[in-house]
C-alpha positions, 0 to 999 in steps of 0.5 A, a space after each residue: 865548530 860548535 852550534 853557535 859558531 855554525 849559526 854565526 857563520 851561516 848568518 854572516 854567509 846569508 847576510 853577505 849573499 843577500 847584500 851581494 844579491 841586492 847590489 847585483 840586482 840594483 846594478 842590473 836595474 841601473 844598467 837596464 832599468 826599463 827591461 828589468 822593470 818590465 820583467 819584475 812587472 810580469 812576475 808581479 802580474 803573475 803573482 797577483 793573478 793567482 791571488 785575484 782569481 783563485 777560487 779559495 777565500 784568503 783569510 789574510 787581509 791587509 791593514 790600511 788605516 786604523 781598523 779598516 781592512 781590505 780583502 787581499 783578493 780585492 786589492 790584488 785585482 786593483 793592483 793587477 789592472 795597474 800592473 797590466 797597464 805598466 806591462 803594456 806600456 813597458 812592452 811598447 817602449 821596449 819593442 819600439 826601442 828595439 826596432 828604432 835601434 835596428 834602423 839607427 846608428 848611435 855615436 857615443 862621444 867621450 870627453 876629449 882631454 888636454 890642457 886648459 879644457 875650459 878655454 878650448 872646449 874641444 868636446 863641445 865643439 866636436 858635439 856642436 859640429 856633429 849635431 850641425 852635420 847630422 841634425 837633419 838625419 833622424 836615423 843617427 843619434 849622438 850621445 855625450 858620454 860625459 867622461 874621458 877615456 884615457 889612452 891607458 883605458 883604451 879600446 877595451 873600456 871604449 868597447 865596454 861603454 859602447 855596449 852599455 849605451 848600445 852605441 855603434 860608433 865610439 869616439 874618444 881621444 885627446 888634444 894637444 896644443 902646438 902653437 899656434 895649432 890645436 891638434 886632435 888625436 881621435 880614436 874611432 871604435 866600430 862596435 857593429 857586429 855583422 851577420 853572416 851572409 848565407 844567401 846564394 843559389 847553389 853552394 855558399 862561398 865565404 870570403 874574408 873581408 877585412 873590416 878594422 874595428 878601430 881607426 885613429 884620426 889626427 888633424 888640426 882643429 878648426 871651428 869650421 866643419 872638421 874632417 873628423 866630423 865629416 868622416 864620422 858622418 860618412 861612417 854613420 851613413 855607411 853603416 845605414 847603407 846610404 853608400 852614396 851619402 857615405 861617399 859624399 861626406 868622405 870625399 868632403 873630408 878628404 878635400 877639406 881637412 885641416 891637414 898637418 904637413 908631416 907624417 903624423 896624418 899619414 894614418 888618417 889619410 889612409 883611413 879616409 881613402 880606405 873607408 871611401 873605397 869600402 863604400 865604392 865596393 858596396 855599390 859595385 863601383 870596383 874601379 873607384 874602389 881599387 883606385 882608393 885602396 891603391 892610394 891607401 897602399 901608396 901611403 902605407 905600403 904595409 896596410 894588409 887590410 887594403 891589399 886584402 880588400 883590393 884583392 876582393 875588388 879585383 876578384 869581383 871584377 874577375 881580374 884574377 891575376 891582380 887579385 892573386 898578387 894582392 892576396 899573395 902580398 898580404 901573406 908576405 907582409 903577415 905570414 899568419 894572416 889566414 884571410 889572405 890564404 883563404 881569399 887566395 883560395 877563393 881566387 884559385 877556386 874561381 879559376 877552377 885551379 882546385 889543387 892550389 885552392 885546396 892548398 890555400 884553404 888548408 893553410 888558412 885552416 892551419 892558422 885558424 882551425 875554427 874558421 867556418 867560412 874556410 871550412 865551407 870553402 874547402 868542402 866546396 873544393 872537395 866536392 868539385 874534386 869528387 871527394 864527397 866524404 871529405 867535403 861532408 866532413 868539412 861541412 859537418 865540422 862547420 856545422 859543429 862550430 856554427 850549428 845555426 848556419 843555414 848555408 853550411 847545411 845547404 852545402 852539405 846537402 849538395 854534397 850528399 846529393 852529388 854522392 847519391 844520398 838523396 834522403 840525407 840531402 833532403 834532410 839538410 835542405 829542410 834543416 837549412 829552411 828551419 834555421 832560416 824560413 826565408 832561405 831561398 837556396 834551401 827551398 830551391 835545392 829541396 825542390 830539385 831533390 823532390 823532383 829527382 825523387 818524383 815528388 812533383 807536387 812538393 817540388 812545385 810548392 818549394 819553387 812557389 815558396 822561393 818565388 814568394 820570398 824573392 819575386 824579383 830573383 830571376 834564378 828562381 824562375 830559371 830553375 823552375 823553367 828548367 824543371 818544366 822543360 824536363 817535364 815537357 811542359 813547354 808553355 810553362 817553361 817559356 813563361 818562366 824564362 820570359 819572366 826572367 827577361 821581364 824582371 830584368 831586360 838588361 840582364 843577358 842571363 834571361 835571354 840566354 836561358 830562353 835561347 836554350 829553351 828555343 834550341 830544345 824546342 828546335 825554334 832556331 830563329 827565335 833562339 838566334 834572336 834571343 842570343 843576339 839580344 843577350 849580346 846587345 846587353 852584354 857584348 863581352 860575354 864569350 858564352 853568348 857568342 858560342 851559343 849563337 854560333 851553335 845555332 848557326 851551325 845547326 842551320 848550316 850557316 857555317 860562316 856566321 858560326 865561325 865568326 861567332 866562335 872566333 869572337 868568343 875566342 877573342 874574349 876568352 882564348 882558353 876555350 878548347 871546346 870552341 876551337 873544336 867547334 870552329 874545326 867542325 864548322 870548317 870540316 862542314 865547309 870541307 876546308 880541312 886544313 883550317 879544321 886541322 889547325 883549330 883541332 890542333 889548338 884545341 888539343 894543345 889546350 886540352 890533350 885529353 879530349 878523345 873527340 877532338 882527336 877523333 875529329 882531327 883524325 878524320 880531317 887528316 883522312 880527308 886530306 889523305 894524311 892517313 898515317 896522321 889519321 891512324 895516329 889520332 884515332 889510336 890516341 882516341 882508343 888510348 884515352 877510351 878503349 870503348 869508343 866505337 866511333 874510333 874503330 869505325 873511322 879506323 876501318 874507313 881509313 884502312 878500307 880506303 887503303 885497301 887494307 881489308 883485313 885491318 878494316 874488317 877487324 876494326 869494323 867488327 870491334 865497332 860492331 861489338 861496342 855500338 848500341 844505336 841502330 843507325 850506327 849498327 846499320 852503317 857498320 854492317 853496310 861497310 862489312 858487307 861491302 868488304 864481302 863479310 856477312 855481319 
């Protein structure tokens, strides 16, 4: 190509690029006028500052009228002042607009299309109805789009326009005339992106909550307040966290809708009950939520989201079997639904069935390998199983996929801590705090690490910061209270445990913690009083009865102890340790037959507890069932060959049978293993009685 051709080509290329740049700029300016103007103003301000305050005199001048000239520096200073005012005004507008947007829901309403729009004026009626209902709420804005969105253009265009107008909810659709009725077919797009939750003491746990981003709505049109209007009002109140208001309007929509008498409104009714269930869930009204999810499922037996979210409500209600059934149903309907497997894994994890939890999390990740939530949960399970390297690998992968997630660093820090790598744990907790300066779990876990490393001042500073961030969080006071307790600073510990109760006197947890404190300080009367207060607040908590029963055992009130232990068993039969404690109480009352019954129940539930066999063995010994006693004590040694107490007790059984050689043999084995002075003295005494010089 000759030089002329190159110049022409370069010129054409430059012209096209310039036109493209100008068109792109004005398109951006049109869509974001205020923001682009503000950016240009800042650039102009910087340029003018250079001209206005540069020490050098500029020869360049600006011709204004005729032969009049004004120096650039003087003119720049005048324009500089005006530009500064524009920047301040624009900044105020943008900042004010941003913060208003954070506390406001914007509903974008497209024109509804259908036959004879001039006559029916459906869009105008919808707008009038919405404004009538929402006019009293300053936190909701309705924007008419001024154009239709057709079924062919669909959700994609609706979402794009929603983004352009920064709308949270987009309403679009059509209507048809089916004499004598006008039928509205509406589509509601939810354009809200929800932030990931990272808060929580200890490990962060993720669940998959199904939130469909589109609902379809069909009803007879009425000049009165329509179910569609009430539904949108309920949804907007939900998004603004006014859950009681959401329930009110959704209930009115359910009760007042102009419903068709056929299956065409099935999906609409499903959506209404599902949405109200979501609002009930937010206020922890799980029974009502479950009822509404169940209605939605009865109308549409294949509604996966309803099964999933009902399962979560059952999980929150600790109805684990019902939760398992619902999550199993979700994957039966849709075998590729990773949320169903993941949430069923959460149930298994809460039931401490870690192997099944591991299987389900792995299945969920096979379907969706980039699910950071289920990577986190599987990492938690590996931690529970003691596989810290695998746990750290999962947490690290979650961090790789989502590097700004404080909760992932928190959980990896815990895995490093359990694995004995305190410095890496400390680094991860510090990173979680850098990512989220108000992340109390990061401060609390780092405080624990500082305490383990003997850095008490740093630990106390982190506890104080966590309390400053969340002064009403009772767990923060609880953790600091236990820190003080370990340091034997009893008055400070008592103050923190008492603060828990002051913050929430209707929470049994505070009374439980202060009760533990009184046990440690051997004030058993006050401990029993606090456990009794916890029972009054929450009479369905089996742990509280166990703790009070334990206090009664320490004060030798064995009948009261047995009553409390039995009450705990009635609330939760799967407690082998409590059966052992009942057996111990009966042994103390010398009721060995009942003791044996309870020890046997404990062994049935947990056949690997060496101490229960030891206790039952001695109960057999006291009722002269020596062979059974010997069998149980030998079982102890199978489970733990270094259990010197079993050798002592075997020595006593053989001594009682006058089998002195066997008795001496077992006492000598016990003596070789015993470490505490009292036990050593007791063993030597028995050997002396058998004529052996220990």
